[in-house]
N, CA, C and O atoms as CSV, one atom per row, in Angstrom:
chain,resi,resn,atom,element,x,y,z
A,1,MET,N,N,38.421,141.565,134.765
A,1,MET,CA,C,39.444,141.060,133.854
A,1,MET,C,C,40.763,141.777,134.182
A,1,MET,O,O,40.799,143.004,134.267
A,2,SER,N,N,41.819,141.025,134.360
A,2,SER,CA,C,43.103,141.648,134.696
A,2,SER,C,C,43.777,142.161,133.434
A,2,SER,O,O,43.477,141.720,132.325
A,3,LEU,N,N,44.676,143.085,133.623
A,3,LEU,CA,C,45.381,143.691,132.504
A,3,LEU,C,C,46.162,142.649,131.717
A,3,LEU,O,O,46.327,142.791,130.505
A,4,LEU,N,N,46.644,141.606,132.383
A,4,LEU,CA,C,47.441,140.578,131.714
A,4,LEU,C,C,46.632,139.726,130.754
A,4,LEU,O,O,47.207,139.106,129.860
A,5,THR,N,N,45.314,139.675,130.910
A,5,THR,CA,C,44.492,138.848,130.028
A,5,THR,C,C,43.883,139.665,128.883
A,5,THR,O,O,43.176,139.114,128.040
A,6,LYS,N,N,44.149,140.955,128.850
A,6,LYS,CA,C,43.602,141.790,127.778
A,6,LYS,C,C,44.529,141.742,126.560
A,6,LYS,O,O,45.737,141.547,126.693
A,7,ASP,N,N,43.950,141.922,125.386
A,7,ASP,CA,C,44.783,141.948,124.185
A,7,ASP,C,C,45.488,143.304,124.063
A,7,ASP,O,O,45.170,144.244,124.792
A,8,LEU,N,N,46.425,143.393,123.157
A,8,LEU,CA,C,47.232,144.606,123.028
A,8,LEU,C,C,46.410,145.832,122.682
A,8,LEU,O,O,46.719,146.932,123.140
A,9,ASN,N,N,45.364,145.662,121.878
A,9,ASN,CA,C,44.519,146.811,121.545
A,9,ASN,C,C,43.820,147.362,122.777
A,9,ASN,O,O,43.701,148.578,122.932
A,10,GLU,N,N,43.358,146.479,123.653
A,10,GLU,CA,C,42.685,146.923,124.879
A,10,GLU,C,C,43.676,147.609,125.814
A,10,GLU,O,O,43.349,148.621,126.435
A,11,ILE,N,N,44.880,147.062,125.914
A,11,ILE,CA,C,45.909,147.683,126.747
A,11,ILE,C,C,46.247,149.073,126.220
A,11,ILE,O,O,46.370,150.024,126.992
A,12,ARG,N,N,46.395,149.186,124.904
A,12,ARG,CA,C,46.691,150.481,124.281
A,12,ARG,C,C,45.564,151.479,124.560
A,12,ARG,O,O,45.818,152.638,124.887
A,13,LYS,N,N,44.315,151.017,124.426
A,13,LYS,CA,C,43.153,151.883,124.663
A,13,LYS,C,C,43.137,152.390,126.104
A,13,LYS,O,O,42.958,153.585,126.341
A,14,VAL,N,N,43.322,151.489,127.062
A,14,VAL,CA,C,43.325,151.879,128.470
A,14,VAL,C,C,44.491,152.823,128.753
A,14,VAL,O,O,44.339,153.794,129.495
A,15,GLY,N,N,45.645,152.543,128.170
A,15,GLY,CA,C,46.815,153.405,128.366
A,15,GLY,C,C,46.587,154.815,127.862
A,15,GLY,O,O,46.909,155.783,128.550
A,16,ILE,N,N,46.036,154.936,126.670
A,16,ILE,CA,C,45.786,156.272,126.107
A,16,ILE,C,C,44.712,156.994,126.914
A,16,ILE,O,O,44.823,158.195,127.162
A,17,GLU,N,N,43.675,156.270,127.325
A,17,GLU,CA,C,42.640,156.896,128.163
A,17,GLU,C,C,43.235,157.404,129.478
A,17,GLU,O,O,42.896,158.496,129.935
A,18,THR,N,N,44.109,156.623,130.075
A,18,THR,CA,C,44.730,157.016,131.345
A,18,THR,C,C,45.642,158.216,131.155
A,18,THR,O,O,45.600,159.167,131.935
A,19,LEU,N,N,46.467,158.169,130.114
A,19,LEU,CA,C,47.337,159.313,129.833
A,19,LEU,C,C,46.517,160.577,129.591
A,19,LEU,O,O,46.844,161.644,130.110
A,20,THR,N,N,45.457,160.452,128.804
A,20,THR,CA,C,44.626,161.609,128.491
A,20,THR,C,C,43.965,162.164,129.750
A,20,THR,O,O,43.868,163.379,129.924
A,21,LYS,N,N,43.517,161.280,130.616
A,21,LYS,CA,C,42.894,161.724,131.868
A,21,LYS,C,C,43.896,162.471,132.740
A,21,LYS,O,O,43.561,163.497,133.332
A,22,GLU,N,N,45.119,161.962,132.821
A,22,GLU,CA,C,46.129,162.544,133.709
A,22,GLU,C,C,46.854,163.736,133.089
A,22,GLU,O,O,47.157,164.704,133.787
A,23,LEU,N,N,47.134,163.679,131.796
A,23,LEU,CA,C,47.940,164.707,131.142
A,23,LEU,C,C,47.138,165.685,130.291
A,23,LEU,O,O,47.580,166.807,130.046
A,24,GLY,N,N,45.974,165.264,129.846
A,24,GLY,CA,C,45.205,166.042,128.880
A,24,GLY,C,C,45.587,165.595,127.479
A,24,GLY,O,O,46.623,164.955,127.297
A,25,PRO,N,N,44.763,165.922,126.480
A,25,PRO,CA,C,44.988,165.409,125.126
A,25,PRO,C,C,46.270,165.923,124.462
A,25,PRO,O,O,46.945,165.168,123.762
A,26,VAL,N,N,46.606,167.179,124.671
A,26,VAL,CA,C,47.789,167.738,124.003
A,26,VAL,C,C,49.061,167.118,124.553
A,26,VAL,O,O,49.920,166.684,123.785
A,27,ALA,N,N,49.192,167.070,125.877
A,27,ALA,CA,C,50.385,166.473,126.480
A,27,ALA,C,C,50.477,164.988,126.156
A,27,ALA,O,O,51.577,164.460,125.993
A,28,THR,N,N,49.336,164.307,126.060
A,28,THR,CA,C,49.341,162.896,125.675
A,28,THR,C,C,49.921,162.735,124.272
A,28,THR,O,O,50.728,161.838,124.030
A,29,ALA,N,N,49.512,163.600,123.356
A,29,ALA,CA,C,50.045,163.534,121.993
A,29,ALA,C,C,51.549,163.771,121.993
A,29,ALA,O,O,52.283,163.058,121.309
A,30,TYR,N,N,52.017,164.753,122.744
A,30,TYR,CA,C,53.459,165.005,122.835
A,30,TYR,C,C,54.186,163.800,123.424
A,30,TYR,O,O,55.261,163.432,122.949
A,31,PHE,N,N,53.616,163.191,124.444
A,31,PHE,CA,C,54.223,162.031,125.079
A,31,PHE,C,C,54.353,160.882,124.078
A,31,PHE,O,O,55.414,160.266,123.972
A,32,ILE,N,N,53.292,160.600,123.356
A,32,ILE,CA,C,53.304,159.487,122.405
A,32,ILE,C,C,54.286,159.755,121.262
A,32,ILE,O,O,54.942,158.830,120.784
A,33,ARG,N,N,54.389,160.992,120.829
A,33,ARG,CA,C,55.308,161.334,119.725
A,33,ARG,C,C,56.765,161.066,120.075
A,33,ARG,O,O,57.588,160.877,119.180
A,34,GLN,N,N,57.095,161.047,121.359
A,34,GLN,CA,C,58.468,160.764,121.770
A,34,GLN,C,C,58.932,159.389,121.313
A,34,GLN,O,O,60.128,159.175,121.111
A,35,PHE,N,N,58.008,158.460,121.150
A,35,PHE,CA,C,58.354,157.081,120.872
A,35,PHE,C,C,58.218,156.710,119.408
A,35,PHE,O,O,58.479,155.564,119.042
A,36,ASP,N,N,57.818,157.641,118.566
A,36,ASP,CA,C,57.673,157.373,117.139
A,36,ASP,C,C,58.829,158.019,116.398
A,36,ASP,O,O,58.872,159.239,116.240
A,37,MET,N,N,59.759,157.201,115.947
A,37,MET,CA,C,60.922,157.712,115.249
A,37,MET,C,C,60.621,158.027,113.781
A,37,MET,O,O,61.436,158.645,113.095
A,38,GLY,N,N,59.474,157.609,113.314
A,38,GLY,CA,C,59.140,157.839,111.920
A,38,GLY,C,C,59.919,156.896,111.019
A,38,GLY,O,O,60.526,155.931,111.484
A,39,LYS,N,N,59.895,157.185,109.733
A,39,LYS,CA,C,60.625,156.347,108.791
A,39,LYS,C,C,61.059,157.206,107.626
A,39,LYS,O,O,60.533,158.298,107.414
A,40,GLY,N,N,62.003,156.717,106.886
A,40,GLY,CA,C,62.490,157.443,105.735
A,40,GLY,C,C,63.583,158.435,106.109
A,40,GLY,O,O,64.048,158.486,107.248
A,41,ASP,N,N,63.972,159.212,105.124
A,41,ASP,CA,C,65.030,160.212,105.297
A,41,ASP,C,C,64.416,161.579,105.020
A,41,ASP,O,O,64.260,161.975,103.865
A,42,TYR,N,N,64.071,162.292,106.080
A,42,TYR,CA,C,63.375,163.568,105.958
A,42,TYR,C,C,64.135,164.545,105.078
A,42,TYR,O,O,63.535,165.198,104.224
A,43,THR,N,N,65.441,164.659,105.269
A,43,THR,CA,C,66.229,165.646,104.525
A,43,THR,C,C,66.205,165.350,103.035
A,43,THR,O,O,66.015,166.258,102.225
A,44,THR,N,N,66.393,164.098,102.667
A,44,THR,CA,C,66.372,163.720,101.250
A,44,THR,C,C,64.992,163.940,100.655
A,44,THR,O,O,64.864,164.474,99.553
A,45,GLU,N,N,63.956,163.530,101.384
A,45,GLU,CA,C,62.590,163.698,100.882
A,45,GLU,C,C,62.238,165.174,100.732
A,45,GLU,O,O,61.602,165.559,99.750
A,46,ARG,N,N,62.644,166.009,101.694
A,46,ARG,CA,C,62.369,167.446,101.622
A,46,ARG,C,C,63.089,168.066,100.428
A,46,ARG,O,O,62.505,168.857,99.688
A,47,ASP,N,N,64.364,167.703,100.241
A,47,ASP,CA,C,65.122,168.237,99.111
A,47,ASP,C,C,64.484,167.856,97.784
A,47,ASP,O,O,64.424,168.664,96.858
A,48,GLU,N,N,64.007,166.615,97.701
A,48,GLU,CA,C,63.351,166.166,96.473
A,48,GLU,C,C,62.029,166.903,96.259
A,48,GLU,O,O,61.722,167.332,95.147
A,49,LEU,N,N,61.265,167.045,97.313
A,49,LEU,CA,C,59.965,167.717,97.230
A,49,LEU,C,C,60.111,169.184,96.834
A,49,LEU,O,O,59.307,169.707,96.063
A,50,LEU,N,N,61.128,169.838,97.358
A,50,LEU,CA,C,61.308,171.279,97.127
A,50,LEU,C,C,62.340,171.588,96.038
A,50,LEU,O,O,62.775,172.732,95.899
A,51,ARG,N,N,62.725,170.584,95.278
A,51,ARG,CA,C,63.763,170.720,94.252
A,51,ARG,C,C,63.506,171.906,93.323
A,51,ARG,O,O,64.435,172.648,93.005
A,52,ASP,N,N,62.283,172.093,92.889
A,52,ASP,CA,C,61.971,173.149,91.918
A,52,ASP,C,C,61.401,174.402,92.570
A,52,ASP,O,O,60.927,175.299,91.873
A,53,ILE,N,N,61.443,174.476,93.885
A,53,ILE,CA,C,60.868,175.613,94.595
A,53,ILE,C,C,61.985,176.354,95.330
A,53,ILE,O,O,62.543,175.860,96.309
A,54,SER,N,N,62.295,177.551,94.832
A,54,SER,CA,C,63.373,178.307,95.484
A,54,SER,C,C,62.899,179.656,96.011
A,54,SER,O,O,63.606,180.316,96.772
A,55,THR,N,N,61.693,180.064,95.601
A,55,THR,CA,C,61.159,181.340,96.089
A,55,THR,C,C,59.728,181.133,96.575
A,55,THR,O,O,59.118,180.094,96.318
A,56,MET,N,N,59.210,182.114,97.265
A,56,MET,CA,C,57.823,182.047,97.730
A,56,MET,C,C,56.873,182.031,96.532
A,56,MET,O,O,55.828,181.382,96.577
A,57,GLU,N,N,57.224,182.729,95.484
A,57,GLU,CA,C,56.378,182.721,94.280
A,57,GLU,C,C,56.329,181.325,93.665
A,57,GLU,O,O,55.270,180.882,93.223
A,58,ASP,N,N,57.472,180.625,93.633
A,58,ASP,CA,C,57.485,179.245,93.157
A,58,ASP,C,C,56.547,178.384,93.993
A,58,ASP,O,O,55.786,177.576,93.461
A,59,PHE,N,N,56.614,178.569,95.315
A,59,PHE,CA,C,55.770,177.806,96.225
A,59,PHE,C,C,54.292,178.080,95.947
A,59,PHE,O,O,53.492,177.149,95.857
A,60,LYS,N,N,53.933,179.355,95.811
A,60,LYS,CA,C,52.537,179.714,95.553
A,60,LYS,C,C,52.055,179.123,94.234
A,60,LYS,O,O,50.933,178.624,94.153
A,61,SER,N,N,52.883,179.175,93.215
A,61,SER,CA,C,52.514,178.614,91.909
A,61,SER,C,C,52.297,177.112,92.006
A,61,SER,O,O,51.335,176.581,91.454
A,62,GLU,N,N,53.194,176.430,92.710
A,62,GLU,CA,C,53.072,174.984,92.877
A,62,GLU,C,C,51.809,174.626,93.654
A,62,GLU,O,O,51.118,173.665,93.314
A,63,LEU,N,N,51.512,175.388,94.685
A,63,LEU,CA,C,50.314,175.156,95.486
A,63,LEU,C,C,49.055,175.347,94.648
A,63,LEU,O,O,48.121,174.549,94.734
A,64,LYS,N,N,49.030,176.404,93.838
A,64,LYS,CA,C,47.875,176.630,92.959
A,64,LYS,C,C,47.717,175.490,91.968
A,64,LYS,O,O,46.596,175.056,91.704
A,65,ALA,N,N,48.814,175.001,91.418
A,65,ALA,CA,C,48.766,173.886,90.461
A,65,ALA,C,C,48.230,172.629,91.129
A,65,ALA,O,O,47.437,171.897,90.538
A,66,MET,N,N,48.662,172.381,92.357
A,66,MET,CA,C,48.164,171.213,93.087
A,66,MET,C,C,46.670,171.323,93.351
A,66,MET,O,O,45.946,170.333,93.243
A,67,ASN,N,N,46.204,172.517,93.695
A,67,ASN,CA,C,44.771,172.717,93.964
A,67,ASN,C,C,43.944,172.537,92.710
A,67,ASN,O,O,42.814,172.054,92.785
A,68,ARG,N,N,44.480,172.915,91.551
A,68,ARG,CA,C,43.747,172.739,90.292
A,68,ARG,C,C,43.597,171.264,89.949
A,68,ARG,O,O,42.608,170.880,89.324
A,69,LYS,N,N,44.561,170.423,90.344
A,69,LYS,CA,C,44.525,168.996,90.033
A,69,LYS,C,C,43.455,168.273,90.850
A,69,LYS,O,O,42.971,167.221,90.431
A,70,GLU,N,N,43.081,168.813,92.000
A,70,GLU,CA,C,42.102,168.142,92.869
A,70,GLU,C,C,40.735,168.289,92.370
A,70,GLU,O,O,39.796,167.784,92.985
């Protein structure tokens, strides 16, 4: 079966297998991350997430509270 007749999932699978074989798993992950721009506004989301956390003690308290909720 030629590459042109394969569906996109098969092409993606073969591509990742080839990259992993040639580069190794870590370098493959770094390579793929180059093409993912992500979404959203990191700075705004971070500011909102950390709005009430200004010290390490605040962070530890928030983390403990989150663990209690689980």
